[in-house]
PyMOL Python script that loads the backbone (N, CA, C, O; Angstrom):
from pymol import cmd

cmd.read_pdbstr("""\
ATOM      1  N   UNK A   1       1.178  -0.788  -0.518  1.00  0.00           N
ATOM      2  CA  UNK A   1      -0.021   0.295   0.073  1.00  0.00           C
ATOM      3  C   UNK A   1       1.151   1.371  -0.502  1.00  0.00           C
ATOM      4  O   UNK A   1       2.380   1.440  -0.531  1.00  0.00           O
ATOM      5  N   UNK A   2       0.080   2.102  -0.905  1.00  0.00           N
ATOM      6  CA  UNK A   2       1.271   3.183  -0.452  1.00  0.00           C
ATOM      7  C   UNK A   2       1.444   4.503   0.446  1.00  0.00           C
ATOM      8  O   UNK A   2       0.386   5.074   0.712  1.00  0.00           O
ATOM      9  N   UNK A   3       2.540   5.030   0.915  1.00  0.00           N
ATOM     10  CA  UNK A   3       2.788   5.793   1.782  1.00  0.00           C
ATOM     11  C   UNK A   3       1.753   7.073   1.661  1.00  0.00           C
ATOM     12  O   UNK A   3       1.303   7.252   0.529  1.00  0.00           O
ATOM     13  N   UNK A   4       1.373   7.879   2.574  1.00  0.00           N
ATOM     14  CA  UNK A   4       1.071   9.614   2.218  1.00  0.00           C
ATOM     15  C   UNK A   4       2.304  10.387   2.460  1.00  0.00           C
ATOM     16  O   UNK A   4       3.021  10.042   3.399  1.00  0.00           O
ATOM     17  N   UNK A   5       2.578  11.225   1.847  1.00  0.00           N
ATOM     18  CA  UNK A   5       3.509  12.269   2.069  1.00  0.00           C
ATOM     19  C   UNK A   5       3.677  12.668   3.469  1.00  0.00           C
ATOM     20  O   UNK A   5       2.818  12.544   4.342  1.00  0.00           O
ATOM     21  N   UNK A   6       4.669  13.080   3.591  1.00  0.00           N
ATOM     22  CA  UNK A   6       4.602  13.265   5.219  1.00  0.00           C
ATOM     23  C   UNK A   6       4.528  15.127   4.284  1.00  0.00           C
ATOM     24  O   UNK A   6       4.756  15.699   3.218  1.00  0.00           O
ATOM     25  N   UNK A   7       3.935  15.370   5.979  1.00  0.00           N
ATOM     26  CA  UNK A   7       4.160  17.136   5.700  1.00  0.00           C
ATOM     27  C   UNK A   7       5.062  17.643   5.496  1.00  0.00           C
ATOM     28  O   UNK A   7       5.998  17.219   6.175  1.00  0.00           O
ATOM     29  N   UNK A   8       5.369  18.648   4.646  1.00  0.00           N
ATOM     30  CA  UNK A   8       6.867  18.907   4.560  1.00  0.00           C
ATOM     31  C   UNK A   8       6.558  20.530   5.558  1.00  0.00           C
ATOM     32  O   UNK A   8       5.506  21.168   5.523  1.00  0.00           O
ATOM     33  N   UNK A   9       7.628  20.837   6.263  1.00  0.00           N
ATOM     34  CA  UNK A   9       7.263  22.534   6.667  1.00  0.00           C
ATOM     35  C   UNK A   9       8.919  22.875   6.310  1.00  0.00           C
ATOM     36  O   UNK A   9      10.023  22.371   6.517  1.00  0.00           O
ATOM     37  N   UNK A  10       8.283  24.162   5.585  1.00  0.00           N
ATOM     38  CA  UNK A  10       9.201  25.358   4.412  1.00  0.00           C
ATOM     39  C   UNK A  10      10.254  25.769   5.181  1.00  0.00           C
ATOM     40  O   UNK A  10      10.163  24.969   6.112  1.00  0.00           O
ATOM     41  N   UNK A  11      11.137  26.427   5.416  1.00  0.00           N
ATOM     42  CA  UNK A  11      12.377  27.054   6.292  1.00  0.00           C
ATOM     43  C   UNK A  11      12.625  28.551   5.622  1.00  0.00           C
ATOM     44  O   UNK A  11      12.824  28.451   4.411  1.00  0.00           O
ATOM     45  N   UNK A  12      12.653  29.620   6.008  1.00  0.00           N
ATOM     46  CA  UNK A  12      13.622  30.808   5.605  1.00  0.00           C
ATOM     47  C   UNK A  12      14.330  30.781   6.490  1.00  0.00           C
ATOM     48  O   UNK A  12      14.204  30.482   7.677  1.00  0.00           O
ATOM     49  N   UNK A  13      15.494  31.267   5.591  1.00  0.00           N
ATOM     50  CA  UNK A  13      17.129  30.771   6.200  1.00  0.00           C
ATOM     51  C   UNK A  13      17.718  33.139   6.736  1.00  0.00           C
ATOM     52  O   UNK A  13      17.736  34.189   6.095  1.00  0.00           O
ATOM     53  N   UNK A  14      17.994  32.783   7.966  1.00  0.00           N
ATOM     54  CA  UNK A  14      18.231  34.345   8.024  1.00  0.00           C
ATOM     55  C   UNK A  14      19.450  34.689   8.843  1.00  0.00           C
ATOM     56  O   UNK A  14      19.779  33.707   9.508  1.00  0.00           O
ATOM     57  N   UNK A  15      19.955  35.353   8.967  1.00  0.00           N
ATOM     58  CA  UNK A  15      21.451  36.149   9.016  1.00  0.00           C
ATOM     59  C   UNK A  15      21.258  36.746  10.545  1.00  0.00           C
ATOM     60  O   UNK A  15      20.456  37.675  10.647  1.00  0.00           O
ATOM     61  N   UNK A  16      21.749  36.412  11.424  1.00  0.00           N
ATOM     62  CA  UNK A  16      21.478  36.709  12.516  1.00  0.00           C
ATOM     63  C   UNK A  16      23.374  37.516  13.103  1.00  0.00           C
ATOM     64  O   UNK A  16      24.459  36.950  12.966  1.00  0.00           O
ATOM     65  N   UNK A  17      23.157  38.710  13.628  1.00  0.00           N
ATOM     66  CA  UNK A  17      24.075  39.419  14.365  1.00  0.00           C
ATOM     67  C   UNK A  17      24.015  40.238  15.264  1.00  0.00           C
ATOM     68  O   UNK A  17      23.659  41.404  15.094  1.00  0.00           O
ATOM     69  N   UNK A  18      24.395  39.680  16.473  1.00  0.00           N
ATOM     70  CA  UNK A  18      24.013  40.013  18.219  1.00  0.00           C
ATOM     71  C   UNK A  18      24.660  40.861  18.310  1.00  0.00           C
ATOM     72  O   UNK A  18      25.102  41.458  17.328  1.00  0.00           O
ATOM     73  N   UNK A  19      25.022  41.309  20.038  1.00  0.00           N
ATOM     74  CA  UNK A  19      25.189  42.530  20.289  1.00  0.00           C
ATOM     75  C   UNK A  19      26.456  42.928  20.810  1.00  0.00           C
ATOM     76  O   UNK A  19      26.824  44.090  20.986  1.00  0.00           O
ATOM     77  N   UNK A  20      27.246  41.646  21.098  1.00  0.00           N
ATOM     78  CA  UNK A  20      28.413  41.330  20.745  1.00  0.00           C
ATOM     79  C   UNK A  20      29.194  41.248  19.434  1.00  0.00           C
ATOM     80  O   UNK A  20      30.322  40.767  19.329  1.00  0.00           O
ATOM     81  N   UNK A  21      28.535  41.722  18.542  1.00  0.00           N
ATOM     82  CA  UNK A  21      29.381  41.462  17.517  1.00  0.00           C
ATOM     83  C   UNK A  21      29.770  40.148  16.376  1.00  0.00           C
ATOM     84  O   UNK A  21      30.407  40.042  15.328  1.00  0.00           O
ATOM     85  N   UNK A  22      29.102  39.401  17.133  1.00  0.00           N
ATOM     86  CA  UNK A  22      29.157  37.877  16.506  1.00  0.00           C
ATOM     87  C   UNK A  22      28.194  37.944  15.490  1.00  0.00           C
ATOM     88  O   UNK A  22      27.604  39.023  15.456  1.00  0.00           O
ATOM     89  N   UNK A  23      27.737  36.825  14.358  1.00  0.00           N
ATOM     90  CA  UNK A  23      27.369  36.620  13.607  1.00  0.00           C
ATOM     91  C   UNK A  23      27.380  35.204  13.205  1.00  0.00           C
ATOM     92  O   UNK A  23      28.345  34.452  13.071  1.00  0.00           O
ATOM     93  N   UNK A  24      25.667  34.903  12.978  1.00  0.00           N
ATOM     94  CA  UNK A  24      25.995  33.497  12.832  1.00  0.00           C
ATOM     95  C   UNK A  24      24.977  33.504  11.244  1.00  0.00           C
ATOM     96  O   UNK A  24      23.970  34.205  11.349  1.00  0.00           O
ATOM     97  N   UNK A  25      25.079  33.122  10.482  1.00  0.00           N
ATOM     98  CA  UNK A  25      24.201  32.087   9.079  1.00  0.00           C
ATOM     99  C   UNK A  25      23.177  31.469   8.848  1.00  0.00           C
ATOM    100  O   UNK A  25      23.202  30.345   9.350  1.00  0.00           O
ATOM    101  N   UNK A  26      22.486  31.649   8.431  1.00  0.00           N
ATOM    102  CA  UNK A  26      21.833  30.296   7.679  1.00  0.00           C
ATOM    103  C   UNK A  26      21.128  29.584   8.886  1.00  0.00           C
ATOM    104  O   UNK A  26      21.277  28.384   9.118  1.00  0.00           O
ATOM    105  N   UNK A  27      20.059  30.735   9.910  1.00  0.00           N
ATOM    106  CA  UNK A  27      19.081  30.142  11.201  1.00  0.00           C
ATOM    107  C   UNK A  27      17.970  29.514  10.343  1.00  0.00           C
ATOM    108  O   UNK A  27      18.191  29.236   9.165  1.00  0.00           O
ATOM    109  N   UNK A  28      17.385  29.403  10.626  1.00  0.00           N
ATOM    110  CA  UNK A  28      16.087  28.659  10.074  1.00  0.00           C
ATOM    111  C   UNK A  28      14.893  28.914  11.024  1.00  0.00           C
ATOM    112  O   UNK A  28      14.952  28.634  12.221  1.00  0.00           O
ATOM    113  N   UNK A  29      13.786  29.470  10.422  1.00  0.00           N
ATOM    114  CA  UNK A  29      12.528  29.963  11.047  1.00  0.00           C
ATOM    115  C   UNK A  29      11.408  29.364   9.950  1.00  0.00           C
ATOM    116  O   UNK A  29      11.479  29.562   8.737  1.00  0.00           O
ATOM    117  N   UNK A  30      10.823  28.933  10.324  1.00  0.00           N
ATOM    118  CA  UNK A  30       9.671  27.989   9.862  1.00  0.00           C
ATOM    119  C   UNK A  30       8.580  29.517   8.899  1.00  0.00           C
ATOM    120  O   UNK A  30       8.113  30.527   9.426  1.00  0.00           O
ATOM    121  N   UNK A  31       8.509  29.099   7.463  1.00  0.00           N
ATOM    122  CA  UNK A  31       7.769  29.961   6.756  1.00  0.00           C
ATOM    123  C   UNK A  31       6.727  30.412   7.243  1.00  0.00           C
ATOM    124  O   UNK A  31       6.643  31.635   7.130  1.00  0.00           O
ATOM    125  N   UNK A  32       5.939  29.951   7.714  1.00  0.00           N
ATOM    126  CA  UNK A  32       4.266  29.876   8.103  1.00  0.00           C
ATOM    127  C   UNK A  32       4.555  31.137   8.930  1.00  0.00           C
ATOM    128  O   UNK A  32       4.305  32.216   8.393  1.00  0.00           O
ATOM    129  N   UNK A  33       5.080  31.123  10.239  1.00  0.00           N
ATOM    130  CA  UNK A  33       5.193  32.148  11.013  1.00  0.00           C
ATOM    131  C   UNK A  33       5.476  33.467  10.472  1.00  0.00           C
ATOM    132  O   UNK A  33       5.302  34.461  11.178  1.00  0.00           O
ATOM    133  N   UNK A  34       5.978  33.576   9.048  1.00  0.00           N
ATOM    134  CA  UNK A  34       6.496  34.886   8.852  1.00  0.00           C
ATOM    135  C   UNK A  34       5.166  35.551   7.731  1.00  0.00           C
ATOM    136  O   UNK A  34       4.274  34.824   7.294  1.00  0.00           O
ATOM    137  N   UNK A  35       5.258  36.789   7.465  1.00  0.00           N
ATOM    138  CA  UNK A  35       4.092  37.152   6.119  1.00  0.00           C
ATOM    139  C   UNK A  35       3.506  38.015   7.638  1.00  0.00           C
ATOM    140  O   UNK A  35       3.867  38.199   8.800  1.00  0.00           O
ATOM    141  N   UNK A  36       2.377  38.364   6.712  1.00  0.00           N
ATOM    142  CA  UNK A  36       1.067  39.706   7.802  1.00  0.00           C
ATOM    143  C   UNK A  36       1.668  40.682   7.445  1.00  0.00           C
ATOM    144  O   UNK A  36       2.533  40.728   6.571  1.00  0.00           O
ATOM    145  N   UNK A  37       1.164  41.748   8.244  1.00  0.00           N
ATOM    146  CA  UNK A  37       1.766  42.853   8.559  1.00  0.00           C
ATOM    147  C   UNK A  37       2.809  42.956   9.464  1.00  0.00           C
ATOM    148  O   UNK A  37       3.615  43.879   9.345  1.00  0.00           O
ATOM    149  N   UNK A  38       2.930  41.951  10.558  1.00  0.00           N
ATOM    150  CA  UNK A  38       4.524  41.964  10.954  1.00  0.00           C
ATOM    151  C   UNK A  38       6.060  41.674  10.029  1.00  0.00           C
ATOM    152  O   UNK A  38       7.223  41.825  10.402  1.00  0.00           O
ATOM    153  N   UNK A  39       5.620  41.299   8.972  1.00  0.00           N
ATOM    154  CA  UNK A  39       6.602  41.332   7.905  1.00  0.00           C
ATOM    155  C   UNK A  39       7.863  39.683   8.742  1.00  0.00           C
ATOM    156  O   UNK A  39       7.440  38.626   9.208  1.00  0.00           O
ATOM    157  N   UNK A  40       9.308  40.123   8.621  1.00  0.00           N
ATOM    158  CA  UNK A  40       9.802  39.211   8.902  1.00  0.00           C
ATOM    159  C   UNK A  40      10.563  38.905  10.827  1.00  0.00           C
ATOM    160  O   UNK A  40      11.437  38.236  11.378  1.00  0.00           O
ATOM    161  N   UNK A  41       9.177  40.218  11.275  1.00  0.00           N
ATOM    162  CA  UNK A  41       9.299  40.462  12.720  1.00  0.00           C
ATOM    163  C   UNK A  41       9.259  39.286  13.265  1.00  0.00           C
ATOM    164  O   UNK A  41      10.176  38.872  13.974  1.00  0.00           O
ATOM    165  N   UNK A  42       8.179  38.599  12.996  1.00  0.00           N
ATOM    166  CA  UNK A  42       8.334  37.359  14.666  1.00  0.00           C
ATOM    167  C   UNK A  42       9.357  36.319  14.347  1.00  0.00           C
ATOM    168  O   UNK A  42       9.431  35.309  15.047  1.00  0.00           O
ATOM    169  N   UNK A  43      10.287  36.542  13.151  1.00  0.00           N
ATOM    170  CA  UNK A  43      11.458  35.589  12.600  1.00  0.00           C
ATOM    171  C   UNK A  43      11.731  36.005  14.202  1.00  0.00           C
ATOM    172  O   UNK A  43      11.215  35.159  14.931  1.00  0.00           O
ATOM    173  N   UNK A  44      12.304  36.922  14.846  1.00  0.00           N
ATOM    174  CA  UNK A  44      13.265  37.510  15.935  1.00  0.00           C
ATOM    175  C   UNK A  44      12.413  37.262  16.987  1.00  0.00           C
ATOM    176  O   UNK A  44      12.584  38.154  17.818  1.00  0.00           O
ATOM    177  N   UNK A  45      11.561  36.462  17.357  1.00  0.00           N
ATOM    178  CA  UNK A  45      10.957  35.752  18.185  1.00  0.00           C
ATOM    179  C   UNK A  45      11.514  34.388  18.697  1.00  0.00           C
ATOM    180  O   UNK A  45      11.967  33.949  19.755  1.00  0.00           O
ATOM    181  N   UNK A  46      11.255  33.918  17.404  1.00  0.00           N
ATOM    182  CA  UNK A  46      11.475  32.266  16.845  1.00  0.00           C
ATOM    183  C   UNK A  46      13.428  31.759  17.603  1.00  0.00           C
ATOM    184  O   UNK A  46      13.895  30.764  18.158  1.00  0.00           O
ATOM    185  N   UNK A  47      13.995  33.163  17.159  1.00  0.00           N
ATOM    186  CA  UNK A  47      15.452  32.778  16.799  1.00  0.00           C
ATOM    187  C   UNK A  47      15.955  32.900  18.656  1.00  0.00           C
ATOM    188  O   UNK A  47      16.500  32.032  19.338  1.00  0.00           O
ATOM    189  N   UNK A  48      15.607  34.020  18.975  1.00  0.00           N
ATOM    190  CA  UNK A  48      15.149  34.305  20.500  1.00  0.00           C
ATOM    191  C   UNK A  48      15.092  32.545  21.254  1.00  0.00           C
ATOM    192  O   UNK A  48      15.837  31.861  21.956  1.00  0.00           O
ATOM    193  N   UNK A  49      13.790  32.399  20.625  1.00  0.00           N
ATOM    194  CA  UNK A  49      13.664  31.080  21.609  1.00  0.00           C
ATOM    195  C   UNK A  49      14.567  29.983  21.280  1.00  0.00           C
ATOM    196  O   UNK A  49      14.722  28.972  21.965  1.00  0.00           O
ATOM    197  N   UNK A  50      15.190  30.274  20.109  1.00  0.00           N
ATOM    198  CA  UNK A  50      16.372  28.813  19.434  1.00  0.00           C
ATOM    199  C   UNK A  50      17.733  29.188  20.642  1.00  0.00           C
ATOM    200  O   UNK A  50      18.350  28.325  21.266  1.00  0.00           O
ATOM    201  N   UNK A  51      18.000  30.938  20.752  1.00  0.00           N
ATOM    202  CA  UNK A  51      18.943  30.641  21.244  1.00  0.00           C
ATOM    203  C   UNK A  51      19.196  31.066  23.079  1.00  0.00           C
ATOM    204  O   UNK A  51      20.092  31.604  23.730  1.00  0.00           O
ATOM    205  N   UNK A  52      18.003  30.537  23.340  1.00  0.00           N
ATOM    206  CA  UNK A  52      17.291  30.204  24.614  1.00  0.00           C
ATOM    207  C   UNK A  52      17.805  29.000  24.757  1.00  0.00           C
ATOM    208  O   UNK A  52      18.894  28.629  25.194  1.00  0.00           O
ATOM    209  N   UNK A  53      16.651  28.283  24.227  1.00  0.00           N
ATOM    210  CA  UNK A  53      17.158  26.334  24.151  1.00  0.00           C
ATOM    211  C   UNK A  53      18.719  26.301  24.058  1.00  0.00           C
ATOM    212  O   UNK A  53      19.372  25.817  24.982  1.00  0.00           O
ATOM    213  N   UNK A  54      19.297  26.798  22.979  1.00  0.00           N
ATOM    214  CA  UNK A  54      20.527  26.420  22.831  1.00  0.00           C
ATOM    215  C   UNK A  54      21.570  27.019  24.258  1.00  0.00           C
ATOM    216  O   UNK A  54      22.667  26.461  24.247  1.00  0.00           O
ATOM    217  N   UNK A  55      21.419  27.874  25.250  1.00  0.00           N
ATOM    218  CA  UNK A  55      21.952  28.155  25.600  1.00  0.00           C
ATOM    219  C   UNK A  55      22.020  27.690  27.320  1.00  0.00           C
ATOM    220  O   UNK A  55      22.989  27.543  28.065  1.00  0.00           O
ATOM    221  N   UNK A  56      20.756  27.561  27.523  1.00  0.00           N
ATOM    222  CA  UNK A  56      20.372  25.765  28.110  1.00  0.00           C
ATOM    223  C   UNK A  56      20.912  24.762  28.441  1.00  0.00           C
ATOM    224  O   UNK A  56      21.358  24.098  29.376  1.00  0.00           O
ATOM    225  N   UNK A  57      20.755  24.829  27.454  1.00  0.00           N
ATOM    226  CA  UNK A  57      21.235  23.196  26.803  1.00  0.00           C
ATOM    227  C   UNK A  57      23.022  23.258  26.859  1.00  0.00           C
ATOM    228  O   UNK A  57      23.603  22.330  27.420  1.00  0.00           O
ATOM    229  N   UNK A  58      23.672  24.184  26.362  1.00  0.00           N
ATOM    230  CA  UNK A  58      24.985  24.639  26.653  1.00  0.00           C
ATOM    231  C   UNK A  58      25.750  24.917  28.213  1.00  0.00           C
ATOM    232  O   UNK A  58      26.732  24.317  28.650  1.00  0.00           O
ATOM    233  N   UNK A  59      24.915  26.092  28.930  1.00  0.00           N
ATOM    234  CA  UNK A  59      25.497  26.526  29.862  1.00  0.00           C
ATOM    235  C   UNK A  59      25.713  27.958  29.493  1.00  0.00           C
ATOM    236  O   UNK A  59      25.826  28.771  30.411  1.00  0.00           O
ATOM    237  N   UNK A  60      25.781  28.349  28.276  1.00  0.00           N
ATOM    238  CA  UNK A  60      26.126  29.919  28.174  1.00  0.00           C
ATOM    239  C   UNK A  60      25.105  30.992  28.116  1.00  0.00           C
ATOM    240  O   UNK A  60      23.932  30.815  27.785  1.00  0.00           O
ATOM    241  N   UNK A  61      25.550  31.927  28.403  1.00  0.00           N
ATOM    242  CA  UNK A  61      24.714  33.350  28.797  1.00  0.00           C
ATOM    243  C   UNK A  61      24.004  33.208  28.069  1.00  0.00           C
ATOM    244  O   UNK A  61      24.387  32.278  27.361  1.00  0.00           O
ATOM    245  N   UNK A  62      22.760  33.720  27.625  1.00  0.00           N
ATOM    246  CA  UNK A  62      22.451  34.326  26.011  1.00  0.00           C
ATOM    247  C   UNK A  62      22.936  35.629  25.524  1.00  0.00           C
ATOM    248  O   UNK A  62      22.790  36.685  26.139  1.00  0.00           O
ATOM    249  N   UNK A  63      23.482  35.505  24.459  1.00  0.00           N
ATOM    250  CA  UNK A  63      23.615  36.970  23.442  1.00  0.00           C
ATOM    251  C   UNK A  63      22.713  37.744  23.101  1.00  0.00           C
ATOM    252  O   UNK A  63      23.231  38.247  22.104  1.00  0.00           O
ATOM    253  N   UNK A  64      21.686  38.233  23.206  1.00  0.00           N
ATOM    254  CA  UNK A  64      20.278  39.580  22.711  1.00  0.00           C
ATOM    255  C   UNK A  64      21.075  40.043  21.380  1.00  0.00           C
ATOM    256  O   UNK A  64      22.213  40.504  21.294  1.00  0.00           O
ATOM    257  N   UNK A  65      19.917  39.718  20.152  1.00  0.00           N
ATOM    258  CA  UNK A  65      20.202  39.647  19.131  1.00  0.00           C
ATOM    259  C   UNK A  65      20.093  41.118  18.350  1.00  0.00           C
ATOM    260  O   UNK A  65      18.946  41.368  17.982  1.00  0.00           O
ATOM    261  N   UNK A  66      20.918  41.957  18.089  1.00  0.00           N
ATOM    262  CA  UNK A  66      20.902  42.916  17.097  1.00  0.00           C
ATOM    263  C   UNK A  66      20.456  43.450  15.978  1.00  0.00           C
ATOM    264  O   UNK A  66      20.195  44.626  15.723  1.00  0.00           O
ATOM    265  N   UNK A  67      20.371  42.296  15.188  1.00  0.00           N
ATOM    266  CA  UNK A  67      19.919  42.708  13.540  1.00  0.00           C
ATOM    267  C   UNK A  67      19.586  41.192  12.973  1.00  0.00           C
ATOM    268  O   UNK A  67      20.379  40.256  13.066  1.00  0.00           O
ATOM    269  N   UNK A  68      18.131  41.102  12.302  1.00  0.00           N
ATOM    270  CA  UNK A  68      18.018  39.979  11.399  1.00  0.00           C
ATOM    271  C   UNK A  68      17.893  40.252   9.727  1.00  0.00           C
ATOM    272  O   UNK A  68      17.325  41.229   9.240  1.00  0.00           O
ATOM    273  N   UNK A  69      18.394  39.430   9.145  1.00  0.00           N
ATOM    274  CA  UNK A  69      18.042  40.171   8.090  1.00  0.00           C
ATOM    275  C   UNK A  69      18.352  38.722   7.152  1.00  0.00           C
ATOM    276  O   UNK A  69      19.185  37.893   7.517  1.00  0.00           O
ATOM    277  N   UNK A  70      17.822  38.631   6.338  1.00  0.00           N
ATOM    278  CA  UNK A  70      17.002  37.109   5.757  1.00  0.00           C
ATOM    279  C   UNK A  70      18.661  36.960   4.564  1.00  0.00           C
ATOM    280  O   UNK A  70      19.305  37.941   4.191  1.00  0.00           O
ATOM    281  N   UNK A  71      18.953  35.670   4.245  1.00  0.00           N
ATOM    282  CA  UNK A  71      20.222  35.531   3.820  1.00  0.00           C
ATOM    283  C   UNK A  71      19.956  35.243   2.426  1.00  0.00           C
ATOM    284  O   UNK A  71      19.108  34.503   1.927  1.00  0.00           O
ATOM    285  N   UNK A  72      20.627  35.792   2.023  1.00  0.00           N
ATOM    286  CA  UNK A  72      20.743  35.496  -0.005  1.00  0.00           C
ATOM    287  C   UNK A  72      21.131  34.294  -0.663  1.00  0.00           C
ATOM    288  O   UNK A  72      21.160  34.245  -1.892  1.00  0.00           O
TER     289      UNK A  72
END
""", "prot")
cmd.dss("prot")
cmd.show_as("cartoon", "prot")
cmd.util.cbc("prot")
cmd.orient("prot")
């Protein structure tokens, strides 16, 4: 019997620059979070949540996001 195709979540990549001057490229955010009147601003909340999770697991301090920009 044929299997149903799995639901695919599409992502948008962002370059993130932090307050301390470091940059991380190609951070993935689900595409369905973006759009509407807020544009890419909801991506900041998703990226901050990812950073909190990473910091919690690694024991490092959270660095605040200065700017976000879609990757080219």
